[in-house]
C-alpha positions in Angstrom: -41.3 -6.3 12.2 -42.2 -9.5 13.9 -39.2 -11.8 14.5 -38.6 -15.0 16.5 -38.0 -13.1 19.7 -41.4 -11.3 19.6 -43.2 -14.5 18.5 -41.6 -16.3 21.4 -42.6 -13.6 23.9 -46.2 -13.5 22.5 -46.5 -17.3 22.8 -45.2 -17.2 26.4 -47.6 -14.5 27.3 -50.5 -16.5 25.8 -49.4 -19.6 27.8 -49.1 -17.5 30.9 -52.6 -16.1 30.5 -54.0 -19.6 29.8 -52.4 -20.8 33.1 -53.6 -17.8 35.1 -57.1 -18.2 33.7 -57.2 -21.9 34.6 -55.6 -21.4 38.0 -58.0 -18.6 38.9 -61.1 -20.5 37.9 -60.0 -23.6 39.9 -58.8 -21.7 43.0 -61.8 -19.4 43.2 -64.5 -21.9 42.3 -63.2 -25.4 42.4 -66.7 -27.0 42.5 -67.8 -25.0 39.4 -64.7 -26.1 37.5 -65.3 -29.7 38.5 -68.9 -29.6 37.4 -67.8 -29.1 33.8 -68.6 -32.4 32.0 -65.1 -32.6 30.5 -63.6 -32.3 34.0 -65.6 -34.6 36.2 -66.0 -37.4 33.8 -68.4 -39.1 36.2 -65.8 -39.3 38.9 -66.0 -38.4 42.6 -65.3 -34.7 43.6 -62.0 -34.1 45.3 -61.5 -30.5 46.2 -58.0 -31.0 47.5 -56.8 -32.5 44.2 -58.5 -29.7 42.3 -56.9 -27.0 44.5 -53.5 -28.6 44.0 -54.0 -28.6 40.2 -54.9 -24.9 40.4 -51.9 -24.1 42.5 -49.6 -26.0 40.1 -51.0 -23.9 37.2 -50.4 -20.7 39.2 -46.8 -21.7 39.7 -46.3 -22.6 36.1 -47.8 -19.2 35.1 -45.1 -17.6 37.3 -42.3 -19.5 35.5 -43.7 -18.9 32.0 -44.3 -15.2 32.8 -40.8 -14.7 34.1 -39.4 -16.4 31.0 -41.5 -14.0 28.9 -40.3 -11.0 30.8 -36.6 -11.9 30.9 -36.2 -13.8 27.6 -33.2 -15.5 29.2 -32.4 -18.6 27.0 -32.0 -21.2 29.7 -35.2 -20.1 31.5 -37.1 -20.0 28.2 -36.1 -23.6 27.4 -36.8 -24.9 30.9 -40.2 -23.2 31.2 -41.3 -24.4 27.8 -40.0 -27.9 28.4 -41.8 -28.1 31.7 -45.1 -26.9 30.2 -44.7 -29.3 27.3 -43.9 -32.2 29.6 -46.9 -31.6 31.8 -49.5 -30.9 29.1 -48.3 -33.9 26.9 -48.7 -36.2 29.9 -52.1 -34.6 30.7 -53.2 -35.1 27.1 -52.2 -38.8 27.2 -53.9 -39.3 30.6 -57.2 -37.9 29.2 -57.1 -40.3 26.3 -57.9 -43.0 28.9 -61.2 -41.4 29.9 -62.8 -40.3 26.6 -65.4 -43.1 26.9 -67.1 -41.2 29.7 -67.8 -38.1 27.4 -70.0 -37.0 24.6 -68.4 -36.5 21.2 -68.7 -32.7 21.4 -67.1 -32.6 24.8 -64.4 -34.9 23.7 -63.6 -32.7 20.7 -63.6 -29.6 22.9 -61.4 -31.1 25.6 -58.9 -32.7 23.2 -58.6 -29.5 21.2 -57.9 -27.5 24.3 -55.4 -30.0 25.6 -53.7 -30.2 22.1 -53.2 -26.4 22.0 -51.4 -26.7 25.4 -49.1 -29.2 23.8 -48.6 -27.7 20.4 -47.8 -24.1 21.5 -44.8 -24.9 23.8 -43.6 -27.5 21.3 -43.7 -24.9 18.5 -42.0 -22.3 20.6 -39.2 -24.7 21.5 -38.8 -25.5 17.8 -38.5 -21.8 17.1 -35.9 -21.3 19.9 -33.9 -24.3 18.6 -34.0 -23.1 15.0 -33.1 -19.5 16.0 -30.2 -20.7 18.3 -29.0 -23.1 15.6 -29.0 -20.4 12.9 -27.1 -18.1 15.3 -24.3 -20.7 15.7 -23.8 -21.2 12.0 -20.8 -19.6 10.5 -21.4 -17.0 7.8 -21.3 -18.9 4.5 -19.9 -15.9 2.6 -17.0 -14.5 4.5 -16.3 -10.8 3.8 -12.9 -9.5 3.0 -11.2 -7.3 5.5 -11.1 -3.7 4.5 -8.1 -3.0 2.3 -7.3 -6.6 1.8 -6.4 -7.7 -1.7 -9.3 -9.4 -3.6 -7.1 -12.3 -4.8 -6.9 -11.1 -8.5 
């Protein structure tokens, strides 16, 4: 049975793998990553900045992966909020540079960025709903064993 806990873990694992893939590509071949049209956007190459971005994604993968492994509520929220904050800001920043790209590259980039915003947002919503439901009192209290039924 697939419940909120397994969905949360699967989403965190997916986010971790996305971060590891991105970080590996940047750290191992920064120039190749930069040469992608939706990365360079006709700007000057800056290896230092790219390597910093790769390292940041590696660090975020560690936090997301640890949250997936431990499923500790505070770490889950913090990891997902951090991912959501970064990728939402990154999405908005890229909106400023769409004029430098073809329509197909724009669609590809904004879809990829949107996934990185929607997934942590959806997982945070799932956590919030699950946590809210757990705090709700049982609407149909059960009688204690042997207690009169009120008739």
